[in-house]
py3Dmol code that shows the C-alpha trace and the ligand (Angstrom):
import py3Dmol

protein = """\
ATOM      1  CA  MET A   1     162.823 202.898 213.018  1.00  0.00           C
ATOM      2  CA  SER A   2     162.451 199.874 215.252  1.00  0.00           C
ATOM      3  CA  ARG A   3     160.448 200.081 218.434  1.00  0.00           C
ATOM      4  CA  VAL A   4     163.658 199.734 220.473  1.00  0.00           C
ATOM      5  CA  LEU A   5     165.331 202.594 218.618  1.00  0.00           C
ATOM      6  CA  LYS A   6     162.218 204.730 219.054  1.00  0.00           C
ATOM      7  CA  SER A   7     162.246 204.032 222.769  1.00  0.00           C
ATOM      8  CA  VAL A   8     165.926 204.863 223.037  1.00  0.00           C
ATOM      9  CA  SER A   9     165.578 208.091 221.093  1.00  0.00           C
ATOM     10  CA  PHE A  10     162.523 209.082 223.167  1.00  0.00           C
ATOM     11  CA  ALA A  11     164.525 208.453 226.313  1.00  0.00           C
ATOM     12  CA  LEU A  12     167.423 210.509 225.016  1.00  0.00           C
ATOM     13  CA  VAL A  13     165.134 213.413 224.133  1.00  0.00           C
ATOM     14  CA  THR A  14     163.552 213.227 227.577  1.00  0.00           C
ATOM     15  CA  VAL A  15     166.943 213.262 229.284  1.00  0.00           C
ATOM     16  CA  GLY A  16     167.964 216.182 227.112  1.00  0.00           C
ATOM     17  CA  LEU A  17     164.836 218.158 228.015  1.00  0.00           C
ATOM     18  CA  LEU A  18     165.287 217.451 231.712  1.00  0.00           C
ATOM     19  CA  ALA A  19     168.922 218.564 231.532  1.00  0.00           C
ATOM     20  CA  GLY A  20     167.846 221.730 229.763  1.00  0.00           C
ATOM     21  CA  ALA A  21     165.171 222.438 232.355  1.00  0.00           C
ATOM     22  CA  ALA A  22     167.639 221.942 235.176  1.00  0.00           C
ATOM     23  CA  ALA A  23     170.247 224.147 233.509  1.00  0.00           C
ATOM     24  CA  ALA A  24     167.664 226.889 233.009  1.00  0.00           C
ATOM     25  CA  GLY A  25     167.720 227.756 236.716  1.00  0.00           C
ATOM     26  CA  ILE A  26     171.456 227.452 237.200  1.00  0.00           C
ATOM     27  CA  PRO A  27     173.341 230.684 236.623  1.00  0.00           C
ATOM     28  CA  ASP A  28     176.223 230.826 234.219  1.00  0.00           C
ATOM     29  CA  CYS A  29     178.313 233.181 236.265  1.00  0.00           C
ATOM     30  CA  ASN A  30     180.771 233.857 233.456  1.00  0.00           C
ATOM     31  CA  LEU A  31     178.049 234.778 230.969  1.00  0.00           C
ATOM     32  CA  SER A  32     176.138 236.830 233.546  1.00  0.00           C
ATOM     33  CA  VAL A  33     176.952 240.542 233.791  1.00  0.00           C
ATOM     34  CA  ILE A  34     177.889 241.387 237.381  1.00  0.00           C
ATOM     35  CA  PRO A  35     179.756 244.681 237.771  1.00  0.00           C
ATOM     36  CA  ASN A  36     181.039 246.168 241.012  1.00  0.00           C
ATOM     37  CA  VAL A  37     178.148 247.517 243.060  1.00  0.00           C
ATOM     38  CA  ILE A  38     177.792 251.279 243.393  1.00  0.00           C
ATOM     39  CA  ALA A  39     176.849 252.720 246.768  1.00  0.00           C
ATOM     40  CA  CYS A  40     175.650 256.312 246.863  1.00  0.00           C
ATOM     41  CA  PRO A  41     174.290 258.248 249.828  1.00  0.00           C
ATOM     42  CA  GLY A  42     170.537 258.310 249.257  1.00  0.00           C
ATOM     43  CA  GLY A  43     170.667 255.295 246.932  1.00  0.00           C
ATOM     44  CA  THR A  44     170.444 257.348 243.754  1.00  0.00           C
ATOM     45  CA  MET A  45     172.915 255.358 241.669  1.00  0.00           C
ATOM     46  CA  PRO A  46     171.561 252.055 240.363  1.00  0.00           C
ATOM     47  CA  THR A  47     173.643 248.967 239.704  1.00  0.00           C
ATOM     48  CA  THR A  48     172.094 246.411 237.384  1.00  0.00           C
ATOM     49  CA  PHE A  49     173.133 242.783 237.056  1.00  0.00           C
ATOM     50  CA  THR A  50     171.981 240.515 234.244  1.00  0.00           C
ATOM     51  CA  ILE A  51     171.763 236.892 235.320  1.00  0.00           C
ATOM     52  CA  VAL A  52     171.686 234.236 232.624  1.00  0.00           C
ATOM     53  CA  SER A  53     171.911 230.485 232.381  1.00  0.00           C
ATOM     54  CA  SER A  54     173.172 228.505 229.418  1.00  0.00           C
ATOM     55  CA  SER A  55     169.661 228.829 227.958  1.00  0.00           C
ATOM     56  CA  GLY A  56     169.089 232.536 228.516  1.00  0.00           C
ATOM     57  CA  PRO A  57     167.958 235.035 231.165  1.00  0.00           C
ATOM     58  CA  ILE A  58     166.847 233.609 234.512  1.00  0.00           C
ATOM     59  CA  ASN A  59     163.523 235.043 235.679  1.00  0.00           C
ATOM     60  CA  GLY A  60     162.730 235.227 239.392  1.00  0.00           C
ATOM     61  CA  ALA A  61     166.223 234.411 240.646  1.00  0.00           C
ATOM     62  CA  THR A  62     167.132 235.561 244.123  1.00  0.00           C
ATOM     63  CA  VAL A  63     170.304 237.610 243.927  1.00  0.00           C
ATOM     64  CA  GLU A  64     172.144 238.509 247.093  1.00  0.00           C
ATOM     65  CA  LEU A  65     175.013 240.864 247.782  1.00  0.00           C
ATOM     66  CA  ARG A  66     176.686 239.328 250.798  1.00  0.00           C
ATOM     67  CA  TYR A  67     179.209 241.720 252.319  1.00  0.00           C
ATOM     68  CA  SER A  68     182.116 240.156 254.164  1.00  0.00           C
ATOM     69  CA  ALA A  69     182.683 241.278 257.748  1.00  0.00           C
ATOM     70  CA  ASN A  70     185.451 243.608 256.597  1.00  0.00           C
ATOM     71  CA  GLY A  71     183.372 244.829 253.675  1.00  0.00           C
ATOM     72  CA  ASN A  72     180.441 245.514 255.966  1.00  0.00           C
ATOM     73  CA  SER A  73     182.526 247.383 258.514  1.00  0.00           C
ATOM     74  CA  GLY A  74     184.519 249.258 255.887  1.00  0.00           C
ATOM     75  CA  ALA A  75     181.482 250.769 254.182  1.00  0.00           C
ATOM     76  CA  CYS A  76     179.299 253.677 255.206  1.00  0.00           C
ATOM     77  CA  TRP A  77     175.622 252.733 255.533  1.00  0.00           C
ATOM     78  CA  CYS A  78     172.751 255.161 255.481  1.00  0.00           C
ATOM     79  CA  THR A  79     170.190 254.476 258.184  1.00  0.00           C
ATOM     80  CA  GLY A  80     167.514 252.198 256.762  1.00  0.00           C
ATOM     81  CA  GLN A  81     169.781 250.449 254.270  1.00  0.00           C
ATOM     82  CA  THR A  82     169.676 246.711 254.909  1.00  0.00           C
ATOM     83  CA  HIS A  83     173.101 245.091 255.299  1.00  0.00           C
ATOM     84  CA  PRO A  84     175.305 243.033 255.274  1.00  0.00           C
ATOM     85  CA  ILE A  85     173.045 241.045 252.931  1.00  0.00           C
ATOM     86  CA  ILE A  86     171.121 242.957 250.273  1.00  0.00           C
ATOM     87  CA  SER A  87     168.671 240.909 248.258  1.00  0.00           C
ATOM     88  CA  GLY A  88     166.827 241.366 244.982  1.00  0.00           C
ATOM     89  CA  THR A  89     164.921 239.333 242.384  1.00  0.00           C
ATOM     90  CA  THR A  90     165.534 239.159 238.658  1.00  0.00           C
ATOM     91  CA  ASN A  91     162.854 240.073 236.138  1.00  0.00           C
ATOM     92  CA  ALA A  92     162.018 238.257 232.904  1.00  0.00           C
ATOM     93  CA  SER A  93     165.108 239.798 231.297  1.00  0.00           C
ATOM     94  CA  GLY A  94     167.274 238.349 234.049  1.00  0.00           C
ATOM     95  CA  GLN A  95     167.924 241.822 235.393  1.00  0.00           C
ATOM     96  CA  VAL A  96     168.014 242.948 238.993  1.00  0.00           C
ATOM     97  CA  THR A  97     168.858 246.491 240.070  1.00  0.00           C
ATOM     98  CA  PHE A  98     170.326 247.505 243.410  1.00  0.00           C
ATOM     99  CA  ASN A  99     170.235 251.045 244.765  1.00  0.00           C
ATOM    100  CA  VAL A 100     172.596 250.793 247.706  1.00  0.00           C
ATOM    101  CA  SER A 101     172.302 253.763 250.029  1.00  0.00           C
ATOM    102  CA  GLY A 102     175.706 254.353 251.522  1.00  0.00           C
ATOM    103  CA  GLY A 103     179.290 255.016 250.590  1.00  0.00           C
ATOM    104  CA  GLY A 104     182.838 253.822 250.600  1.00  0.00           C
ATOM    105  CA  CYS A 105     185.164 252.061 248.216  1.00  0.00           C
ATOM    106  CA  LEU A 106     185.722 248.364 248.913  1.00  0.00           C
ATOM    107  CA  ASN A 107     188.548 247.038 246.767  1.00  0.00           C
ATOM    108  CA  PRO A 108     188.954 243.269 247.168  1.00  0.00           C
ATOM    109  CA  ALA A 109     192.636 243.627 246.306  1.00  0.00           C
ATOM    110  CA  THR A 110     193.315 245.804 249.328  1.00  0.00           C
ATOM    111  CA  ILE A 111     190.672 244.801 251.860  1.00  0.00           C
ATOM    112  CA  ALA A 112     191.761 242.566 254.733  1.00  0.00           C
ATOM    113  CA  GLY A 113     190.857 238.968 253.877  1.00  0.00           C
ATOM    114  CA  GLY A 114     190.562 239.725 250.165  1.00  0.00           C
ATOM    115  CA  VAL A 115     186.768 239.491 249.974  1.00  0.00           C
ATOM    116  CA  ALA A 116     184.501 242.542 249.940  1.00  0.00           C
ATOM    117  CA  VAL A 117     181.191 241.357 248.491  1.00  0.00           C
ATOM    118  CA  GLU A 118     180.100 237.931 247.282  1.00  0.00           C
ATOM    119  CA  VAL A 119     177.222 237.668 244.843  1.00  0.00           C
ATOM    120  CA  PHE A 120     174.968 234.650 245.317  1.00  0.00           C
ATOM    121  CA  VAL A 121     172.305 233.612 242.809  1.00  0.00           C
ATOM    122  CA  ASN A 122     169.712 231.205 244.189  1.00  0.00           C
ATOM    123  CA  ASN A 123     172.225 230.493 246.959  1.00  0.00           C
ATOM    124  CA  ILE A 124     174.930 229.599 244.456  1.00  0.00           C
ATOM    125  CA  PRO A 125     178.134 231.630 244.898  1.00  0.00           C
ATOM    126  CA  CYS A 126     178.540 233.388 241.564  1.00  0.00           C
ATOM    127  CA  LYS A 127     181.160 236.106 241.786  1.00  0.00           C
ATOM    128  CA  GLN A 128     183.264 238.155 244.163  1.00  0.00           C
ATOM    129  CA  ILE A 129     183.003 241.862 243.496  1.00  0.00           C
ATOM    130  CA  GLY A 130     183.892 245.163 245.083  1.00  0.00           C
ATOM    131  CA  GLN A 131     182.019 248.331 245.853  1.00  0.00           C
ATOM    132  CA  VAL A 132     182.631 251.757 244.383  1.00  0.00           C
ATOM    133  CA  SER A 133     181.081 255.051 245.396  1.00  0.00           C
ATOM    134  CA  PRO A 134     181.187 258.771 244.669  1.00  0.00           C
ATOM    135  CA  ASP A 135     181.619 258.969 248.459  1.00  0.00           C
ATOM    136  CA  VAL A 136     185.130 257.584 248.104  1.00  0.00           C
ATOM    137  CA  ASN A 137     186.503 259.265 251.223  1.00  0.00           C
ATOM    138  CA  SER A 138     183.789 257.875 253.396  1.00  0.00           C
ATOM    139  CA  THR A 139     183.282 257.625 257.063  1.00  0.00           C
ATOM    140  CA  THR A 140     182.145 254.288 258.437  1.00  0.00           C
ATOM    141  CA  SER A 141     179.053 255.729 260.080  1.00  0.00           C
ATOM    142  CA  PRO A 142     176.251 257.840 258.676  1.00  0.00           C
ATOM    143  CA  PRO A 143     175.607 260.390 257.451  1.00  0.00           C
ATOM    144  CA  CYS A 144     177.486 259.279 254.363  1.00  0.00           C
ATOM    145  CA  GLN A 145     178.032 262.279 252.114  1.00  0.00           C
ATOM    146  CA  VAL A 146     179.683 263.289 248.860  1.00  0.00           C
ATOM    147  CA  THR A 147     181.788 266.334 249.641  1.00  0.00           C
ATOM    148  CA  LEU A 148     184.574 268.469 248.268  1.00  0.00           C
ATOM    149  CA  SER A 149     187.175 265.978 249.468  1.00  0.00           C
ATOM    150  CA  ASP A 150     185.598 263.314 247.252  1.00  0.00           C
ATOM    151  CA  ALA A 151     185.665 265.686 244.286  1.00  0.00           C
ATOM    152  CA  VAL A 152     189.326 266.412 244.939  1.00  0.00           C
ATOM    153  CA  SER A 153     190.086 262.678 245.022  1.00  0.00           C
ATOM    154  CA  PHE A 154     188.203 262.026 241.785  1.00  0.00           C
ATOM    155  CA  THR A 155     189.633 265.005 239.905  1.00  0.00           C
ATOM    156  CA  GLY A 156     193.125 263.614 239.310  1.00  0.00           C
ATOM    157  CA  PRO A 157     192.126 260.177 237.950  1.00  0.00           C
ATOM    158  CA  LEU A 158     189.246 261.639 235.922  1.00  0.00           C
ATOM    159  CA  SER A 159     191.238 264.474 234.386  1.00  0.00           C
ATOM    160  CA  THR A 160     194.161 262.259 233.455  1.00  0.00           C
ATOM    161  CA  ALA A 161     192.136 259.117 232.638  1.00  0.00           C
ATOM    162  CA  THR A 162     194.258 257.191 235.119  1.00  0.00           C
ATOM    163  CA  TYR A 163     192.792 253.868 236.164  1.00  0.00           C
ATOM    164  CA  GLY A 164     192.088 253.306 239.818  1.00  0.00           C
ATOM    165  CA  PHE A 165     189.659 250.719 241.168  1.00  0.00           C
ATOM    166  CA  CYS A 166     187.747 253.256 243.249  1.00  0.00           C
ATOM    167  CA  TYR A 167     187.234 255.707 240.384  1.00  0.00           C
ATOM    168  CA  ASP A 168     185.894 253.232 237.821  1.00  0.00           C
ATOM    169  CA  LEU A 169     182.236 253.740 238.658  1.00  0.00           C
ATOM    170  CA  ASN A 170     180.867 251.828 235.670  1.00  0.00           C
ATOM    171  CA  SER A 171     183.213 248.833 235.922  1.00  0.00           C
ATOM    172  CA  ASP A 172     184.561 249.068 232.367  1.00  0.00           C
ATOM    173  CA  LEU A 173     188.148 248.868 233.634  1.00  0.00           C
ATOM    174  CA  THR A 174     188.937 252.381 232.490  1.00  0.00           C
ATOM    175  CA  VAL A 175     188.497 255.737 234.168  1.00  0.00           C
ATOM    176  CA  GLY A 176     187.159 258.392 231.885  1.00  0.00           C
ATOM    177  CA  LEU A 177     184.276 260.482 230.689  1.00  0.00           C
ATOM    178  CA  THR A 178     181.537 258.003 231.599  1.00  0.00           C
ATOM    179  CA  ASP A 179     182.764 257.881 235.168  1.00  0.00           C
ATOM    180  CA  ALA A 180     182.960 261.674 235.263  1.00  0.00           C
ATOM    181  CA  VAL A 181     179.359 261.929 234.087  1.00  0.00           C
ATOM    182  CA  LEU A 182     178.258 259.426 236.746  1.00  0.00           C
ATOM    183  CA  PHE A 183     180.143 261.367 239.409  1.00  0.00           C
ATOM    184  CA  THR A 184     178.702 264.763 238.447  1.00  0.00           C
ATOM    185  CA  THR A 185     175.206 264.509 239.930  1.00  0.00           C
ATOM    186  CA  PRO A 186     176.088 263.141 243.370  1.00  0.00           C
ATOM    187  CA  ALA A 187     178.983 265.612 243.571  1.00  0.00           C
ATOM    188  CA  SER A 188     177.034 268.660 242.452  1.00  0.00           C
ATOM    189  CA  THR A 189     174.116 267.831 244.741  1.00  0.00           C
ATOM    190  CA  ALA A 190     176.360 266.827 247.673  1.00  0.00           C
ATOM    191  CA  ALA A 191     174.474 263.547 247.894  1.00  0.00           C
ATOM    192  CA  THR A 192     173.781 262.550 251.454  1.00  0.00           C
ATOM    193  CA  CYS A 193     171.693 260.109 253.419  1.00  0.00           C
ATOM    194  CA  PRO A 194     167.965 260.849 253.624  1.00  0.00           C
TER     195      PRO A 194
END
"""
ligand_1 = """\
1
CA
Ca 184.871 253.438 233.961
"""
view = py3Dmol.view(width=600, height=400)
view.addModel(protein, "pdb")
view.setStyle({"model": 0}, {"cartoon": {"style": "trace"}})
view.addModel(ligand_1, "xyz")
view.setStyle({"model": 1}, {"stick": {}})
view.zoomTo()
view.show()
């Protein structure tokens, strides 16, 4: 290989490495796993996102749930729960877990303005999501609580496996046994704000 060719190939490798390094911190929002966030009175239901770039999990990324004005006012917030922006940091597996303490279903398809929650990763807008909650019939002021009326609302969709945005607690686009299992503990313990 001539000296010129060596120089060119070295330069190309360098450019390639730099591009890879830059891409490593930029989220691939389609490859990342970002379900609807679950709010539960007392914050006992975790929601985990997995943030990846084209070269794998992103460690140490700042992930923010930014509630729109209508999302913020439409939810129930337990006292002490930070909002309308809730922030977390990914671990080495690219995972960040939120335990939102509150209630209310925020469906982007029915909320005024069409935006409930925007997910930002390192200040990059990544995805618009909604919020689900076992406290589906929520008030907009604490104490948020899972009560009989919530159980009554969940019973129909769960027993007939009928899809509804607010009853799909695990964001798999179906309503079924997994959602029923998730609903059981907050319902049976009448989850409420601390
Ligand atoms: Ca489901």
